[in-house]
DONUVEX-197984 format. One record per residue: x, y, z of N, C-alpha, C in turn. Coordinates in steps of 0.001 Angstrom, whole numbers, plus 500000, padded with zeros to 6 digits. Each point is the difference from the previous one (the first is absolute). Layout:
REM DONUVEX-197984
    neast   nnorth      nup   caeast   canorth     caup    ceast   cnorth      cup
        X        Y        Z        X         Y        Z        X        Y        Z
...
//
This chain:
REM DONUVEX-197984
    neast   nnorth      nup   caeast   canorth     caup    ceast   cnorth      cup
   491486   460164   535325   499198    501058   500625   499766   501203   499114
   498607   500269   500128   499502    501183   499054   500485   501440   500272
   500440   500441   498799   500586    501545   500043   499010   500955   500218
   498739   499416   499896   498654    501084   500131   499483   499928   501245
   499451   500970   500445   499138    500006   501363   498638   499478   499669
   499325   499431   501036   498622    499499   499578   499157   500776   499277
   499965   501274   500358   499260    500889   499057   500293   500294   498590
   501173   499871   499828   500599    500169   498570   499526   498531   499263
   500348   498892   500832   499995    498634   499249   498313   499701   499679
   499120   500532   500961   498650    500202   499668   499637   500770   498936
   500526   501202   499731   499726    500823   499003   500466   499445   498608
   501222   499212   500168   500381    499220   498791   499349   498922   499340
   499389   499336   501084   499168    498729   499740   498603   500526   499276
   499486   501059   500697   498702    500548   499102   500151   500611   498862
   501239   500626   499745   500106    500604   498706   500341   498940   498917
   500547   498846   500514   500370    498912   499161   498496   499362   499474
   499140   499876   501297   498794    499539   499548   499276   500809   499013
   499837   501219   500216   499242    501176   499163   500600   499667   498477
   501347   499830   500012   500673    499954   498617   499356   498585   499220
   500059   498979   500981   499390    498807   499202   498613   499813   499753
   499240   500887   500681   498629    499955   499575   499695   500704   498973
   500923   501280   499960   499586    500940   498840   500570   499399   498618
   500858   498898   500142   500355    499343   498655   499454   498544   499870
   498961   499936   500721   499178    498667   499967   500747   498723   500223
   500980   500207   500922   500671    498820   500517   499247   499619   501302
   498772   499422   499912   498974    499883   501248   500958   498885   500695
   500305   498824   499519   500258    498860   500661   501312   500255   500896
   500878   500962   499238   501272    500288   500743   499473   500858   501126
   499106   501097   499935   499655    500796   500878   499289   499108   501323
   499254   498962   499580   499411    499315   501128   501114   499350   500802
   500876   499394   499391   501139    499205   500508   500679   501062   501122
   500230   501090   499464   500822    500954   500752   499345   500342   501358
   498573   500205   499772   499115    500321   501113   499964   498991   500996
   500009   498809   499625   499805    498728   500873   501681   499753   500515
   500801   500229   499267   501322    499691   500532   500479   500954   501208
   499720   501434   499559   500273    501064   501008   499162   500391   500953
   498620   499188   499974   498846    500181   500890   499686   501360   500083
   499688   500618   498555   499691    501255   500119   498452   500209   499897
   499505   500758   500927   498516    500261   500228   499752   501278   499025
   500078   500007   498770   500023    501156   499273   499237   499422   498663
   499032   501153   499483   499609    499976   498708   500237   501048   498966
   500546   499602   498745   500408    500998   499169   499006   501067   499728
   500333   501244   499778   499112    500926   499908   500680   501100   498901
   499432   500179   498954   500789    500865   498761   500175   501588   500713
   499165   500189   501161   500279    501475   500639   500773   500030   501018
   500544   498908   500324   500839    499994   501471   501262   500343   499477
   500544   500611   501167   501506    500644   499834   501065   499061   499448
   499788   498647   500107   500722    498974   499532   500032   499938   498592
   498841   500292   499339   499822    499726   498569   501243   500866   499095
   500675   499450   499143   501029    500521   499421   501340   500443   500570
   499881   499763   501450   501155    500077   500725   501310   499467   499688
   499897   498678   499851   501048    499255   499460   500702   500509   498662
   499050   500469   498996   500804    500477   498678   500778   501408   500489
   499331   500748   500870   500715    501528   500356   501288   499488   500749
   499709   499122   500895   501650    499499   500718   500789   499722   498974
   499741   499007   499207   501003    499423   498959   500656   501294   498975
   498997   500891   499598   500572    500881   499387   500827   500926   500664
   499719   500217   501207   500868    500865   500950   501539   499215   500206
   500046   498685   500033   501062    499185   500007   500764   500238   498653
   499464   499948   498974   500645    500226   498530   500661   501366   499998
   498994   501137   500452   500454    501220   499904   501283   500196   500952
   500175   499202   501176   501090    500238   500864   501228   499149   499479
   499711   498897   499419   501124    499290   499484   500571   500820   498793
   499268   500837   499199   500444    500856   498930   501001   500828   500824
   499417   500817   500930   500847    501082   500691   501295   499272   500466
   499783   498786   500436   501266    499329   500713   500910   499926   498815
   499647   499262   498897   501110    500140   498799   500596   501328   499672
   499136   500905   499940   500530    501116   499526   501077   500693   501269
   499662   499763   500830   500853    500516   500915   501469   499079   500439
   499684   498616   499701   501071    499123   499918   501034   500586   498772
   499386   500346   498764   500666    500302   498684   500721   501166   500375
   499379   500959   500772   500596    501439   500243   501000   499845   500944
   499930   499110   501102   501017    499745   500851   501200   499256   499489
   499608   499064   499043   501407    499377   499376   500774   501023   499266
   499101   501135   499146   500730    500817   499142   500787   501168   500952
   499509   500214   501248   500491    500841   501122   501470   499372   500555
   499791   498608   500228   501068    499142   500363   501246   500207   499070
   499448   499785   498657   501100    500004   499132   500714   501193   499799
   499360   501124   500140   500400    501497   499963   501145   500279   501192
   499247   499401   501247   500911    500237   501098   501268   499355   499857
   499904   498842   499574   501483    499104   499937   501124   500500   498914
   499252   500966   499284   501106    500775   498938   501005   500957   501057
   501000   500280   499176   500969    500952   500743   499419   501254   499652
   500594   501051   500827   499510    501532   499826   499960   500297   498498
   501211   499713   499352   500116    500452   498650   498972   499470   499035
   499856   498740   500261   498924    499106   499235   498578   500703   500171
   499891   500158   501264   498448    500452   500306   499875   501559   499533
   500934   500644   500094   499880    501354   499322   499814   499981   498351
   500780   499089   499524   499707    499715   498653   498832   499645   499780
   499358   499030   500598   498757    499424   499920   498701   500920   500071
   500118   500938   500938   499104    501292   500170   500259   500976   498704
   501207   500049   499602   500003    501082   498941   499482   499451   498431
   500314   498546   500054   499272    499398   498690   498799   499330   500244
   499137   500437   501014   498798    499388   500142   499156   500470   498835
   499112   498858   499609   499011    500032   499127   498669   499247   500745
   498984   500580   499353   498782    499171   500449   500028   498575   500040
   499329   499143   501126   499809    498648   499965   498644   499641   500465
   499521   498943   499547   498668    499499   500526   500163   499459   501403
   498827   500177   500842   498803    500609   499714   500241   501563   500333
   499061   500653   499560   499971    501388   500316   499585   500107   501445
   500262   500992   500781   500060    500304   501361   498522   500210   500368
   499286   500830   498866   498844    500497   500615   499205   500012   498390
   498727   499856   500226   499077    500290   498903   499022   500960   500490
   499822   501072   499272   499231    501230   500309   498882   499974   499129
   498743   499795   500729   498692    499780   499287   499056   501376   500401
   499338   500224   499082   499135    501300   500315   499327   500696   498751
   500957   499937   498928   499321    500571   498655   499078   499106   499673
   499019   500784   499123   498988    499171   499272   500195   499914   498620
   501336   500442   499305   500357    499766   498772   501515   499827   499735
   500397   500033   498828   501435    499559   500097   500897   501149   500320
   501141   499677   500618   500962    500989   500585   500961   500448   498665
   500126   501087   500155   500758    500805   498568   501376   500419   500345
   500060   500420   501314   501507    500776   500336   499952   499854   501588
   501293   499658   500318   500448    499923   501336   501291   500999   500252
   499931   500724   501053   501238    501015   500164   500197   499991   501426
   501675   499952   500505   500123    500049   501415   500150   501536   500445
   499644   500308   501167   500424    501442   500639   501496   499650   500108
   500796   501386   499876   501316    499888   500096   500591   499833   501452
   499352   500363   500989   500349    499915   501479   499043   499241   500978
   498559   499986   499594   499220    499231   500954   499663   498718   499490
   499786   499076   500862   499753    498685   499605   498454   499860   499373
   499765   500487   499106   498942    500300   499144   499904   499720   498575
   498987   499218   499629   500363    500005   498436   498412   500399   499655
   500007   500269   498601   498633    500512   499417   499512   499166   498828
   498930   499658   499857   499794    499091   499046   498446   500803   499087
   500322   500224   498667   498768    500671   499444   499515   498952   499194
   498531   500127   499752   499263    498749   499484   499061   500673   498824
   499649   498890   499341   498826    500509   499008   498723   500077   500663
   499752   499799   501289   498910    500108   500579   499771   501446   500442
   500969   501036   499490   500009    501424   500405   500555   500317   501411
   500694   499277   500632   500631    500272   501257   501379   499651   499992
   500698   500499   500999   501369    499866   500298   499878   499807   501515
   500508   498604   500327   500076    499646   501440   501503   500157   500502
   499997   500544   501351   501235    500075   500637   500177   498916   501042
   501170   499391   499988   500141    498717   500710   501238   500264   500896
   500148   499321   501029   501239    499838   500885   500775   498843   499578
   501066   499636   498937   500585    498965   499477   500720   499012   501117
   500070   500879   501174   500892    499015   500995   498866   499086   500640
   498599   500488   500189   499105    499079   500737   498791   499489   498783
   500135   500588   499064   498789    499558   498899   498918   500675   500387
   499767   501153   500930   498682    500514   500168   499799   501330   499149
   498633   500130   499597   499491    501005   499420   500286   501284   500913
   500357   501167   499664   500265    501164   500723   498823   500899   500006
   499617   500107   498363   498871    500941   499698   499491   499822   498723
   498884   500650   499430   499911    499731   498622   499912   501694   499194
   500968   500100   499349   500007    501151   499263   500428   499912   498634
   500103   501038   499017   500509    499947   498919   501587   500415   499942
   500894   499081   499618   501278    500377   500455   501186   499275   498652
   501050   500808   499880   500997    499447   498947   501151   501070   500109
   501100   499804   500890   501019    500777   499654   500845   499683   500968
   500901   501214   500798   500958    499608   501040   500282   501412   500590
   500447   499847   501517   500109    501237   500776   498865   500473   500858
   500004   501267   499988   498981    500528   500672   498665   500273   499245
   500191   500132   498816   498792    500037   498965   500065   498717   499133
   498544   499575   499682   499832    498892   499404   499176   500391   498653
   500241   499362   499022   499253    500170   498538   499440   498943   499600
   498642   500356   499474   499465    498835   499384   499408   500507   498717
   499830   499074   498936   499244    500359   498857   499079   499036   499644
   498922   500404   499147   498750    499048   499727   499527   500040   498887
   498977   499144   499325   499429    499990   498985   498903   501190   500054
   499812   500624   501000   499073    501118   500044   500711   501349   499544
   501093   499962   499503   500870    501035   499291   500575   501019   500952
   500024   499636   501222   500565    500772   501080   501204   499536   500506
   500983   500879   500513   501260    499540   500770   499639   500682   501272
   500254   499396   501147   499562    500617   501528   501428   499690   500673
   500170   501119   500959   500890    499666   501096   499461   499947   501269
   500817   499265   501118   499051    499968   500902   501371   500105   501277
   499747   500620   500979   500549    500354   501151   500252   498954   501033
   501172   499309   500045   500198    499001   500863   499919   500284   501515
   500374   501188   500146   500008    500601   501474   498825   500691   500504
   499013   500132   498915   498760    500600   500365   498883   499216   499831
   500024   498795   500604   499000    498857   499899   499459   499740   498567
   501130   499940   499317   500101    499368   498606   498971   501183   499043
   499782   500970   500311   498797    500840   499190   500957   500403   498655
   498804   500097   499161   500221    500421   498824   500300   501611   499855
   501137   500291   499506   500151    501486   500283   500322   500494   498552
   500181   499300   498950   500232    500600   498634   499152   498981   498910
   499464   500671   499035   499595    499227   499005   500308   500511   498705
   500494   499389   498967   500636    500529   498795   499222   499407   498972
   499062   500829   499257   499306    499735   498618   500818   500200   498798
   499821   499410   498961   500816    500475   498866   499758   498914   499016
   500248   498736   500500   499961    498869   498906   498708   499820   499790
   499968   499425   498614   498595    499610   499170   499537   498555   499903
   500921   499251   500813   499496    498728   499873   500798   499324   501238
   499661   498752   500173   500541    499204   501258   501414   500442   500255
   500446   500340   501230   501261    500340   500533   500536   498570   500475
   501152   499678   499491   500521    498512   500162   501301   499929   500754
   500441   501229   500193   501288    499949   500783   500185   501405   500411
   500767   500206   501204   500404    501275   500685   501077   499733   500901
   500912   500947   499849   501412    499979   501071   500139   501435   500336
   500712   499892   501403   500531    501173   500329   501547   500275   499203
   500108   501243   499525   501420    500117   499474   500924   499978   501139
   501374   500015   500167   500770    500027   500925   499791   501574   500764
   500008   499990   501119   499741    501313   500649   498495   500377   500323
   499030   499229   499492   498797    499781   500280   499246   501313   499885
   500696   501028   499146   499173    501094   499448   499264   499862   498863
   500121   499060   499264   499325    499681   499005   499514   498475   499761
   499046   499757   499447   499589    498607   499493   499831   499953   498471
   500189   498735   499552   499951    499785   498639   498986   498709   499910
   499134   500067   498963   499037    499023   499881   499781   499586   498350
   499393   498696   500041   499873    499517   498484   498260   499525   500031
   499717   500179   498760   498563    499596   499667   499748   499316   498803
   498764   499656   499872   499363    499201   498832   499774   501133   498945
   500065   501489   500542   499845    500984   498925   501411   500181   499026
   500883   499080   500288   501345    499854   499102   501109   501188   500552
   499570   500550   501121   500746    501150   500323   500811   499790   501288
   501089   500614   500465   500852    499795   501290   499724   501593   500341
   499635   500264   501260   499851    501436   500415   500753   500144   501356
   500488   501283   500281   500880    500354   501014   499185   501209   500812
   499607   499659   501264   499315    501021   500933   500865   500543   500945
   499717   501218   500463   500460    500723   501249   499163   499452   501176
   500818   499441   500904   499349    499456   501315   499370   501153   500871
   500680   501228   500099   499480    500918   500668   498717   500743   499643
   500150   500215   498589   498888    500794   499392   498984   499168   499258
   500511   498807   499763   499114    499012   499032   499895   500303   498670
   500601   501051   499566   499873    500360   498709   500836   498997   499018
   499568   499994   498822   500612    499134   499012   501273   500630   499586
   501023   499503   499875   501425    500547   499756   500324   499748   498355
   499685   498810   499735   500249    499402   498598   499266   498753   499560
   499621   500079   498585   499523    498645   499761   500899   499759   499063
   500310   498614   499876   501085    499393   499040   499086   498869   499115
   500001   500192   498782   499570    499029   498954   501083   499409   499338
   499641   498823   499518   500863    499465   499167   499716   498520   499830
   499482   499353   500870   499511    498525   500004   498678   500006   499122
   499775   498921   499337   498813    500077   498929   498902   499036   500656
   500187   499802   501180   498937    498996   500693   499976   500350   501669
   499259   499183   500629   499883    500362   501393   501347   499713   500843
   500339   501052   500634   501372    499895   500825   499902   499465   501244
   500362   498717   500231   499696    499100   501109   500863   500255   501150
   501185   500761   499991   500935    499997   501211   500744   501054   499915
   500623   500743   500842   500868    501025   500052   500902   499814   501195
   501190   500217   499850   500859    500003   501162   501111   500999   499928
   500405   500779   500751   501236    500994   500167   501344   499196   500366
   501075   500604   499511   501309    499274   500330   500192   500841   501437
   500900   499221   500833   500207    500545   501274   500606   501427   500199
   500492   500693   498872   500360    501401   499945   499046   500695   499257
   498976   499437   499382   498878    500890   499435   500276   500421   498892
   501152   499904   499547   500421    500448   498445   499230   499575   498985
   499545   498520   499916   499357    499496   498870   498782   499157   500876
   499018   499793   499120   498837    499207   500384   499805   498830   499050
   499806   498838   500234   499452    498932   499130   498683   499501   499951
   499702   499839   498794   498293    499832   499833   500103   498670   498972
   498699   499332   500182   499897    498987   499127   498699   499984   499603
   499251   499185   498883   498790    500343   499413   499434   498876   499213
   498755   499959   499504   499320    499139   499303   500788   500088   498819
   500461   501080   499738   500670    500154   498471   501256   499074   499856
   500253   499145   501012   501270    498895   500054   501368   500763   499969
   499772   501094   500656   501490    500559   500144   500055   500502   501377
   501287   500339   500399   500361    500678   501272   500731   501474   499453
   499883   500972   500608   500715    501227   499914   500803   500652   501045
   501244   500729   499826   500787    500585   500854   499557   501489   499602
   499541   500714   501268   499470    501304   499756   500662   501039   500833
   500412   501177   499524   500320    501008   500946   498785   500839   500402
   499647   499994   501217   498843    500469   500620   499924   501639   500028
   501222   500501   499879   500066    501528   499958   499476   500532   498921
   500170   499232   498646   499501    500715   498740   499133   499041   499419
   499884   498869   500332   499024    498909   499447   500704   499126   498855
   501305   500407   499644   500805    499424   498875   500180   498395   500245
   499462   499342   498873   500527    498462   499943   501346   499882   499661
   500870   499490   501147   501397    499808   499853   500133   498827   499267
   499211   498746   500341   500184    498929   499164   498821   499010   500124
   499700   499516   498842   498895    499101   499741   500675   498581   499831
   499209   499052   501084   500567    498777   500062   498987   498934   499206
   500527   499376   498841   499086    499038   499222   500490   498714   500137
   499005   498948   500066   500538    498554   500064   498922   499167   500611
   499233   500607   500679   498840    498766   500571   498887   499981   498930
   499377   499001   499923   498873    499520   499117   498656   500242   500486
   499728   500426   501196   498767    500241   500539   500149   501393   500943
   498989   500002   500791   499950    501233   500921   501208   500032   500955
   500568   501058   500213   501131    500074   501049   499171   500550   501389
   499848   499009   500870   499225    500179   501293   500958   500976   501085
   501263   499536   500160   500694    500727   501133   501569   500420   499301
   500395   500886   500737   501346    500587   499583   500546   500750   501175
   501227   499347   500611   500746    500269   501086   501431   500244   499769
   500381   501205   500338   501631    500279   500040   500920   498974   500966
   501015   499669   499773   500917    499221   500654   500514   500853   501196
   500009   499583   501162   500796    500693   500947   501851   499848   499877
   500448   501135   500612   501474    499727   499544   500624   498940   500414
   499447   499413   501149   500522    498846   500395   500138   498741   499047
   498979   500324   499027   500094    498586   499029   500740   500521   498591
   500734   501118   499967   500590    500334   498804   501253   498870   499834
   500552   499602   500793   501304    499023   499961   499446   498768   499362
   498913   499452   500469   499313    498754   499677   499736   500112   498518
   499120   501068   499452   499468    500275   498803   501157   500136   499109
   501143   500540   500310   501170    500407   499034   500667   498437   499797
   500022   499244   501056   500713    498707   499807   499171   499297   499002
   498672   499730   500159   498912    499563   499254   500453   500183   498492
   499848   501454   499916   500060    500479   498691   501347   500210   499277
   501292   499806   500818   501334    500216   499426   500164   501707   499758
   499235   500834   501073   500383    501212   499808   501263   500516   501018
   500833   500834   499454   501181    500588   500885   499442   500656   500986
   500700   500293   501041   499804    500883   501019   500481   501345   499589
   498956   500812   499714   500368    501500   499346   499358   500940   500637
   500159   501370   500099   499398    500724   500844   498487   500290   499233
   500051   499798   498795   498509    500296   499651   499085   498877   500724
   500245   499087   500228   499048    498846   500667   499880   500065   501418
   500417   501223   500653   499922    500144   501236   499002   500970   500678
   499153   500551   498990   498738    500763   500477   498922   499165   500139
   499221   500827   501028   498636    499095   500216   499256   500107   498588
   499099   499015   499693   499435    499898   498871   500512   499582   498752
   501204   499250   500213   500594    499555   499180   499771   498636   499137
   499302   499154   500877   499134    498915   499595   498893   499776   500271
   499294   499242   499427   498363    499729   500167   499804   498719   499482
   498852   499609   500975   499355    498682   499684   498722   500071   499738
   499478   499428   499087   498639    500084   499322   499220   498595   500182
   498627   499727   500377   499379    498820   499821   498721   500271   499182
   499748   499081   499169   499081    500002   498950   498763   498673   500076
   499087   500504   499291   498899    498853   499790   500593   498824   498975
   501004   500279   499420   500593    499128   499304   500902   498765   500659
   499939   499926   501410   500399    499235   500820   501438   500153   500503
   500532   500995   499407   501544    500242   499955   500422   501194   500971
   501141   500148   500347   500640    500889   500778   501241   500299   499176
   500232   501472   500047   500960    500606   499130   500832   500806   500911
   501422   499990   499771   500883    501052   500666   500657   500754   498977
   500030   501396   500200   500333    500900   498947   501053   501120   500621
   500810   500248   499108   500855    501218   500152   499091   501074   499922
   499572   500635   500794   499144    501279   499786   500584   501342   499283
   501376   499982   499939   500664    500968   499399   500194   500102   498520
   500376   498554   499501   500117    499769   498635   498744   499254   499173
   499118   499416   501166   498923    499593   499322   500132   498333   499568
   501112   499578   500051   500374    498611   499981   499254   499041   500876
   499551   499037   499438   499345    498996   500929   501289   498885   500450
   500271   499871   501388   501124    499290   500363   499816   498430   500262
   498651   499573   500320   499700    498608   500145   498477   499768   500144
   499613   498956   499302   498496    499655   500125   499927   498872   500927
   499133   500222   501104   499936    498847   500877   498601   499457   499749
   499862   498715   499712   498846    499103   499769   499902   498913   500916
   498735   499582   500086   499898    498933   501192   498650   500198   500463
   499297   501067   500072   498350    500184   500440   499257   499342   499183
   499069   499518   500223   498728    499345   499247   499046   500746   499647
   499751   501574   500554   498955    500760   499849   500489   501558   500178
   499266   500890   499785   500328    501477   500225   500928   500224   500999
   500881   500938   499905   500941    500298   501075   499343   501320   500371
   499920   500287   501259   499070    500817   500545   500622   501037   500716
   500989   499486   500936   500873    500826   500816   501517   499744   500184
   500704   500913   500204   501703    499815   500028   500391   500720   501222
   500787   499461   500912   500867    500866   500665   501323   499222   500406
   500871   500802   500007   501533    499778   500147   500221   499786   501620
   500963   498759   500146   500370    499834   501273   500777   501176   500434
   499985   500504   501337   500777    500918   500392   501486   499828   500072
   500562   498721   500398   501189    499652   499668   500657   500344   498571
   498991   499869   498944   500490    500204   498710   500454   498707   499439
   499741   498829   500610   500337    498647   499342   498782   499620   499239
   498777   500281   500018   498841    499257   499649   499080   501033   499401
   499120   499576   499069   498714    500553   499765   498780   499204   500234
   499139   500317   500544   498769    499121   500284   498858   500455   499284
   499182   499151   499418   498651    500265   499097   498793   499229   500520
   499071   500628   499562   498637    499404   500314   499279   499896   498669
   499210   498950   500009   499424    499530   498720   498627   499519   500237
   499220   499963   498872   498725    499409   499799   499913   498445   500124
   501322   499310   500054   500142    498809   500027   499935   499636   501528
   499692   500915   500985   499784    499693   501314   501459   500082   500840
   500939   500210   499206   501364    499796   500871   500559   501255   500005
   501128   500162   500915   500872    501084   500101   501450   499071   499923
   500722   500786   499011   501346    499140   499442   501093   501033   500668
   501132   499387   500110   501279    500787   500396   501120   499518   498954
   500456   500998   499395   501006    500256   499129   501316   500277   500549
   501179   499293   499580   501185    500393   500443   500564   500948   498697
   500213   501250   500410   500252    500903   498979   501390   499711   499417
   501034   499673   500912   501354    499758   499308   499983   498783   498923
   499007   499017   499958   500003    499109   499139   498647   499825   499052
   499102   500834   500487   498812    500128   499296   498929   498562   500308
   500448   499234   500850   499332    498609   500136   498782   500219   501203
   498879   499336   499828   498978    500004   500987   500605   498802   500904
   500252   500649   501187   500545    498991   501203   498778   499565   500916
   498866   500713   499830   499056    499553   501126   498506   500241   499252
   499006   499108   500157   498538    500360   499577   499094   499582   501249
   499396   500846   500290   499007    499994   501325   498504   500105   499384
   499336   498851   500427   498569    499882   499742   499399   501163   501224
   499582   501163   499367   499862    501126   500929   498555   499994   500545
   498945   499887   498917   498504    500175   500081   499255   498994   499291
   498842   500185   500484   498911    499019   499064   499544   500640   498844
   500432   501059   499719   499524    500716   498778   501231   500884   499450
   499655   500810   499021   501063    501017   499414   500634   500689   501152
   501321   500104   499888   500827    500903   500974   500311   501488   499060
   499240   500866   500791   499795    501286   499237   501146   501029   500405
   500417   499898   501210   501013    500913   500418   501000   499585   501097
   500990   500627   500095   501148    499503   500804   500614   501260   500736
   500624   499947   501170   500740    501200   500615   500953   499309   501035
   501109   500736   499996   501061    499654   500960   499847   500889   501295
   500422   499625   501226   499699    500991   501113   500939   501096   499959
   499681   500780   501077   500794    501316   499960   501305   499941   499874
   500718   500886   499455   501360    499724   499792   500609   501377   499788
   501286   500403   500464   500762    501054   499765   501535   499745   499724
   500099   499759   498760   501445    499316   499347   500556   501431   500037
   501459   499600   500436   500998    501324   500041   499996   500319   498398
   500304   501357   499994   500061    500480   498594   500669   501307   500166
   500809   500405   499126   500531    501224   499613   499715   500617   498983
   498715   499799   499650   499364    500902   498848   499876   501351   500059
   500305   500423   500838   499925    501640   500310   501434   500666   499584
   500933   499280   499813   501369    500467   499785   499793   500985   498525
   501110   500779   499948   499906    500866   498939   500139   499354   498745
   499114   500741   499107   499806    499304   498509   499437   498779   499883
   499306   499601   501131   499304    498742   500182   500587   498677   499781
   501471   500076   500118   500767    498918   499903   500168   499062   501299
   499757   498820   499982   499831    499044   501056   500669   498896   499893
   499977   499251   500973   500851    498600   499851   498952   499004   500337
   500439   498740   499773   498963    499066   500507   499858   499926   501505
   498540   499823   500301   499899    499980   501449   500641   498552   500568
   500643   500219   501335   500707    498941   500486   498758   499203   500584
   500271   498803   499981   498965    498917   500517   499967   500137   501617
   501206   500239   500608   500230    499961   501259   499229   500955   500563
   499997   501455   499373   499284    501020   500247   498485   500135   499826
   499538   498904   499324   498646    500257   499769   499105   499613   501115
   498985   500770   500503   498979    499547   501094   498507   499775   499394
   499664   498693   500167   498685    499785   499555   499342   498837   500808
   498738   499897   500024   499312    498921   500822   499421   499136   499090
   500395   498595   500462   499710    498968   499046   498472   499479   500237
   499187   500738   499149   498572    499769   500107   499645   500205   498517
   499022   499323   499788   499452    499834   498436   498477   499845   500178
   499427   500942   499201   498439    499954   499915   499565   499510   498437
   499039   499178   499980   499476    499821   498545   498425   500152   500220
   499392   500305   498880   498665    500118   499852   499646   499195   499019
   498533   499809   499886   499538    498896   498860   498467   500411   499811
   499650   499382   498697   498573    500022   499740   499177   498882   500879
   500737   499375   500858   499140    499166   501158   499724   500938   501289
   500094   501345   499709   499450    501047   500964   500920   499711   501294
   500929   499427   499903   500872    500101   501465   501354   500555   499729
   500704   500377   500896   501418    500633   500021   500765   499000   500825
   501036   499617   499595   501033    498947   500795   501301   500903   500462
   500379   499671   501242   500930    500730   500520   501175   498741   500206
   501258   500327   499442   500940    498751   499979   501055   500745   500870
   500438   499206   501037   500913    500280   501029   501191   498990   500327
   501308   500425   500383   500891    498929   500350   499652   499037   501102
//
């Protein structure tokens, strides 16, 4: 008994007949017409022309969706079967896995930076096409098209047009501040803790600090001998880290512009420098054999750098000592982010991968083929780890993993012009 209705059966036979004629299987087409008693002459303009191929590709797409759903279901079943304790540990230790949950398309050139909003389900992507797009990372839909990079109520962007701009999230993303001052491409900008000032890095070899309210230039910091690629403040804002084409990273006091430490060891441009969170200190100390001392409990104590020499280096930011060299990428290392639990360091590279490094051992425990071209940027979702950085004299303890609050979502951007969202 046929599963098809008479109409569906007739449609199928005519589609097959069109397919046979289109591919010059004339004898087979005539045989089908005779066997099925079809009173129909093939016509390239008929609605049945090409219909078989369309139906078949639809079936293939549905099969792919079914396979993806089956894999997802198997993973969820495995997670459900775990005990509550094991399930909690799984969520705490989560790292990205294929396939990505969403691929966000819309940029016309390579994606240079991604950043999560600290409270909304929003991610911003900055591109070489001159735009920043705002996306809802839970649905994968674009929300708006604006210039954006930053956190909280005010968002900050920088560009090769020499300007830094601030946008008001709650006022229809309007540009409310513009900061002139740099003399070449502005490659990096960050809010200092408290959001009263921003710090920027430029191809003009300087780092600059601006007052948000007045837009006045507070300080120009010199020292690097080439393009300053990136700048990042420590969690307490007492120091900032910078890195440069001059193959060094620097630890700088933003209040007076003094270089407190110069980190030398890379053999090519240093693309990225990020401070380790307090949660990572125990693992870093285990890796380097460092005793648990009061000195190593301040924000900004440890730093990771990534370079075009294909390596990642972990540093004691206060002594300038290199603690460990992490080798494994086959091309430039473009971006780094510490896992909120403090157990891992994630890296993005021009070898099309993101890698997961176990901090306590220095081993690469996972390699993920993330994009079809260079992976240029990497960000972890909103997080609010417990911290007692405000204690007197700045003395703090390691952030407790069980007190940490973070969202398990990772975003990557690429020269392939897409952003990918990785969800559990």
